[in-house]
N, C-alpha and C positions, 0 to 999 in steps of 0.2 A: 532488548533495547526499543524504545519508539523510535522511528524514525520523523524524524520533526525539517520541517518546507521551513524555504531560505530565509525567514523573519525566526527562525527559531522554536516554532509552536507543533506540538504535535501532531503528527496527521494520522486523524482518524475524519471521519466520515457516519453518516447515517444511505444509504446508497436509496432510499423511499426520500431521504430530504435535502440532501445535498449533492444528490449525482444531477451533472445534466449529458439528457442526454446518456444515458445509464451509465457514464464512467465521475471515477474523481477525479481531477484534475489537481495537481501541486507543482508550483516550485520545487525544485532541489537545487542544492548549492553541494557542487559533484565538489569543486576545486575548494571549494574554504569548511565539509564539514568535519569534525571530527570528537564526534561525541564518542563518553562509549571508550576514548583511548584510540578509533580510528582515526586512520591513514589517507587527509586527506588530495581529492585529487591522484582518488586510486577507486578500483572497482565496487563495491561495495555490493558481499549475498546480504539479501531481504525477503522476507515473508509474507503476504497477505496474508487477514485471516478472518473472514468473511463469516460470523457470531449466528446459528440456527433461528430461525420469531419464532416454527410449530410450522409453517409451512414450506423453507428452504431450510434443507438440514446442512451442518456445521464444512467449508472447504477451508485448506488449506494451498497457496500456490507458493509454489516458490521463484525465487525471480533474482538473475543481476543488476543491481544499478548504474552504467553505468557512464562517462563522458557522449553523450549524445543530447537530441535538441529533443527527443518526445520518446520514453521508452512506455511501450505498452505490455499494460497486465492486465493474464484475462482470470477472474476465478469466480468461476461457473457451479453453486453451489446446487445440488441435488434437489428432487421434492423428496420436505422428509412423511414419509409412509407413515412412521410412526404417531404422527398430532389425534 
């Protein structure tokens, strides 16, 4: 399931185009999000996937979305040595 922001739009982005200060930020409706039958107002396990582009390899980061003002998640792909 793709995470949706507080407007119900899929959270996705291109770091080259959408990042501000190397961050992609979005508002999340912690208390009302029920996509895929999940319970609103509870912590949710999430995954960030960074796709490889020939320079950077794919990277995956697992984290928990909790009720807090800011949840900072870092997903730093290694250099793709097969390019």
